C-alpha positions as semicolon CSV with decimal commas, in nm:
position;residue;x (nm);y (nm);z (nm)
1;M;13,850;11,599;-4,046
2;R;13,687;11,387;-3,788
3;R;13,509;11,241;-4,036
4;L;13,797;11,094;-4,225
5;V;13,985;10,998;-3,932
6;V;13,650;10,779;-3,848
7;G;13,661;10,634;-4,171
8;V;14,004;10,552;-4,174
9;C;13,963;10,410;-3,841
10;L;13,635;10,146;-3,960
11;A;13,847;10,050;-4,268
12;V;14,138;9,946;-4,004
13;V;13,879;9,735;-3,821
14;V;13,737;9,575;-4,134
15;A;14,090;9,488;-4,302
16;A;14,185;9,336;-3,959
17;T;13,892;9,132;-3,840
18;G;13,698;9,046;-4,188
19;F;13,374;9,199;-3,969
20;V;13,123;9,447;-4,168
21;Q;12,810;9,557;-4,025
22;P;12,496;9,436;-4,185
23;S;12,277;9,680;-4,364
24;P;11,954;9,719;-4,222
25;Q;11,709;9,468;-4,434
26;I;11,488;9,671;-4,626
27;S;11,134;9,526;-4,730
28;V;11,080;9,478;-5,048
29;I;10,673;9,399;-4,981
30;P;10,495;9,721;-5,081
31;P;10,281;9,885;-4,763
32;V;9,855;9,836;-4,770
33;P;9,754;10,132;-4,843
34;G;9,570;10,276;-4,573
35;D;9,194;10,282;-4,732
36;I;9,196;9,904;-4,766
37;P;8,961;9,757;-4,523
38;A;9,211;9,448;-4,450
39;S;9,043;9,387;-4,112
40;R;8,732;9,229;-4,302
41;A;8,876;9,121;-4,645
42;V;9,004;8,815;-4,774
43;H;9,355;8,821;-4,786
44;T;9,571;8,674;-5,078
45;V;9,942;8,648;-5,014
46;I;10,146;8,680;-5,315
47;M;10,462;8,494;-5,316
48;L;10,793;8,525;-5,584
49;A;11,056;8,245;-5,549
50;G;10,946;8,132;-5,192
51;H;10,929;8,469;-5,013
52;Q;10,607;8,706;-4,963
53;A;10,637;9,004;-5,255
54;G;10,288;9,145;-5,206
55;D;9,918;9,090;-5,106
56;S;9,583;9,099;-5,300
57;F;9,252;9,165;-5,076
58;L;8,853;9,142;-5,191
59;W;8,565;9,308;-5,005
60;K;8,264;9,437;-5,083
61;S;8,104;9,743;-5,012
62;A;7,755;9,842;-4,855
63;D;7,646;9,877;-5,223
64;G;7,722;9,539;-5,243
65;N;8,026;9,626;-5,526
66;T;8,306;9,367;-5,502
67;H;8,637;9,523;-5,484
68;V;8,990;9,395;-5,576
69;F;9,313;9,560;-5,454
70;L;9,645;9,354;-5,577
71;Q;10,010;9,463;-5,553
72;Y;10,362;9,287;-5,595
73;N;10,761;9,375;-5,579
74;D;10,897;9,159;-5,862
75;R;11,295;9,391;-5,818
76;G;11,112;9,691;-5,904
77;R;10,867;9,574;-6,114
78;G;10,517;9,479;-6,052
79;P;10,119;9,592;-6,080
80;K;9,921;9,752;-5,806
81;T;9,545;9,777;-5,959
82;E;9,203;9,812;-5,797
83;A;8,903;9,650;-5,942
84;T;8,538;9,739;-5,850
85;Y;8,321;9,478;-6,004
86;T;7,922;9,516;-5,988
87;V;7,779;9,163;-6,082
88;N;7,362;9,089;-6,173
89;A;7,224;8,788;-6,012
90;Q;7,385;8,521;-6,263
91;G;7,717;8,656;-6,122
92;W;7,799;8,836;-6,427
93;P;7,975;9,187;-6,435
94;T;7,728;9,464;-6,517
95;S;8,020;9,670;-6,474
96;V;8,410;9,652;-6,398
97;A;8,667;9,933;-6,335
98;I;9,019;9,881;-6,333
99;T;9,300;10,135;-6,253
100;G;9,623;10,173;-6,136
101;V;9,961;10,002;-6,304
102;D;10,039;9,686;-6,509
103;Y;10,349;9,440;-6,422
104;W;10,620;9,731;-6,596
105;K;10,441;10,009;-6,442
106;K;10,227;10,091;-6,769
107;P;9,913;10,310;-6,688
108;I;9,604;10,078;-6,672
109;D;9,223;10,199;-6,738
110;E;9,001;9,945;-6,807
111;R;8,627;10,000;-6,809
112;F;8,306;9,775;-6,878
113;T;7,957;9,881;-6,870
114;F;7,604;9,716;-6,938
115;D;7,363;9,990;-6,961
116;G;7,065;9,778;-6,964
117;Q;7,046;9,712;-7,354
118;T;7,449;9,740;-7,462
119;S;7,739;9,594;-7,318
120;T;8,076;9,887;-7,382
121;W;8,416;9,768;-7,318
122;T;8,763;9,963;-7,351
123;S;9,138;9,899;-7,229
124;S;9,444;9,938;-7,383
125;N;9,403;9,639;-7,591
126;E;9,082;9,714;-7,753
127;Q;8,755;9,840;-7,720
128;G;8,409;9,713;-7,834
129;R;8,020;9,746;-7,799
130;A;7,758;9,429;-7,858
131;S;7,412;9,427;-7,794
132;G;7,274;9,290;-7,506
133;L;7,472;9,117;-7,183
134;T;7,571;8,782;-7,410
135;G;7,888;8,666;-7,143
136;F;8,099;8,734;-6,838
137;Y;8,334;9,011;-6,954
138;Y;8,727;8,868;-6,961
139;S;8,889;9,158;-6,857
140;A;9,273;9,203;-6,961
141;A;9,360;9,354;-6,616
142;G;9,193;9,097;-6,394
143;T;9,365;8,892;-6,107
144;A;9,254;8,532;-6,019
145;E;8,942;8,663;-5,771
146;E;8,848;8,778;-6,122
147;Q;8,928;8,399;-6,246
148;A;8,730;8,228;-5,926
149;M;8,449;8,497;-6,010
150;R;8,425;8,335;-6,336
151;V;8,421;7,986;-6,218
152;H;8,170;8,064;-5,976
153;A;7,920;8,167;-6,251
154;A;8,024;7,897;-6,435
155;R;7,930;7,647;-6,173
156;R;7,553;7,805;-6,178
157;Q;7,479;7,685;-6,543
158;D;7,664;7,325;-6,582
159;G;8,014;7,443;-6,598
160;R;8,021;7,635;-6,919
161;L;8,045;8,059;-6,906
162;P;8,028;8,235;-7,252
163;L;8,209;8,531;-7,248
164;I;8,269;8,909;-7,378
165;P;8,447;8,994;-7,643
166;G;8,391;8,599;-7,739
167;G;8,470;8,222;-7,635
168;E;8,322;8,046;-7,369
169;I;8,502;7,879;-7,027
170;Q;8,471;7,503;-6,934
171;V;8,476;7,461;-6,579
172;S;8,516;7,117;-6,433
173;A;8,585;7,022;-6,041
174;L;8,890;6,827;-6,034
175;R;8,956;6,705;-5,665
176;T;8,908;6,841;-5,260
177;E;9,179;6,891;-4,987
178;T;9,160;7,004;-4,707
179;V;9,414;7,243;-4,561
180;D;9,542;7,440;-4,251
181;V;9,451;7,787;-4,231
182;A;9,623;7,960;-3,974
183;G;9,510;7,631;-3,737
184;T;9,149;7,606;-3,909
185;P;9,062;7,269;-4,147
186;V;8,954;7,449;-4,418
187;P;8,812;7,200;-4,773
188;V;8,929;7,351;-5,098
189;T;8,862;7,225;-5,477
190;L;9,059;7,225;-5,722
191;Y;8,901;7,328;-6,089
192;S;9,017;7,294;-6,419
193;V;8,929;7,562;-6,669
194;A;8,935;7,521;-7,006
195;G;8,846;7,732;-7,304
196;L;9,126;8,025;-7,274
197;S;9,415;7,869;-7,398
198;F;9,587;7,548;-7,568
199;A;9,553;7,360;-7,264
200;P;9,355;7,417;-6,924
201;Y;9,488;7,606;-6,645
202;T;9,373;7,510;-6,253
203;I;9,290;7,726;-5,951
204;W;9,191;7,629;-5,589
205;L;8,874;7,772;-5,491
206;D;8,718;7,783;-5,090
207;A;8,378;7,628;-5,021
208;D;8,247;8,015;-5,101
209;D;8,376;7,977;-5,468
210;Q;8,660;8,258;-5,382
211;F;9,018;8,263;-5,461
212;F;9,231;8,027;-5,232
213;A;9,540;7,934;-5,461
214;A;9,733;7,922;-5,761
215;P;10,110;7,727;-5,670
216;G;10,418;7,798;-5,870
217;S;10,774;7,751;-5,894
218;W;10,831;8,107;-5,930
219;L;10,501;8,302;-5,850
220;A;10,251;8,163;-5,640
221;R;9,939;8,292;-5,495
222;V;9,744;8,155;-5,144
223;R;9,554;8,268;-4,882
224;A;9,710;8,433;-4,600
225;G;9,769;8,168;-4,319
226;A;9,801;7,899;-4,541
227;E;10,153;7,937;-4,715
228;A;10,246;7,596;-4,562
229;S;9,970;7,433;-4,760
230;L;10,149;7,534;-5,104
231;P;10,372;7,268;-5,175
232;K;10,114;7,018;-5,074
233;L;9,859;7,168;-5,350
234;Q;10,121;7,209;-5,579
235;A;10,218;6,864;-5,526
236;I;9,860;6,737;-5,642
237;E;9,825;6,968;-5,948
238;E;10,138;6,792;-6,061
239;E;10,002;6,427;-5,973
240;L;9,722;6,537;-6,158
241;Q;9,867;6,647;-6,450
242;K;10,118;6,303;-6,482
243;K;9,805;6,130;-6,454
244;S;9,650;6,347;-6,735
245;V;9,967;6,266;-6,920
246;A;9,934;5,895;-6,889
247;D;9,562;5,849;-6,945
248;S;9,613;6,059;-7,281
249;D;9,907;5,865;-7,424
250;S;9,737;5,510;-7,351
251;S;9,432;5,655;-7,469
252;R;9,633;5,664;-7,858
253;R;9,775;5,333;-7,788
């Protein structure tokens, strides 16, 4: 009976004043698992519509392997993956393991291995094998950090990189800028990557060829502490794209 009286009183107050007690804000950013060494990892913030929706971390373990953890929340959807890469002196993976769930929460278990003689790969999309190690394995569930690894490997051999299962990318530097990261000026370079689709895509890397940013009007990724640089980096990309279109139109006249 007491709960009913209290409820009626509250309803009267709301009706009379129009005041509604705000509900507590619940963060939509998934918590970072405790086993991620966030303090010594390269941290990327994942943004959706201008708001943080998740994180990505890259670090190296004592055995020299590269690890990437990624997750974000898009209204209940969104991936959560863990990847481990072993690379050779060329920067090409000899072992890849990616597990977790994709954007639609479907399980991911993708593997690539090179045993010294044969390359073998399997994912939900395909499986195959080939003699030797003929290129950089292009994973189906790879992250922006893997894109940066491909750019780094391509830059070590004149900007061209063969891929497994097939194809090739061509990488070229477009422009270098200096941005602020938590009060520290950091040089970053915009690269164009061609060969994966009809049009090249672009990616910003730091001086160590690690992923720095991929601006976007909806989905954007950027180094933690450099969120304020996204409008500047996106404006540069749009400026270069307009110039490229103008140059292309001029050459056809």
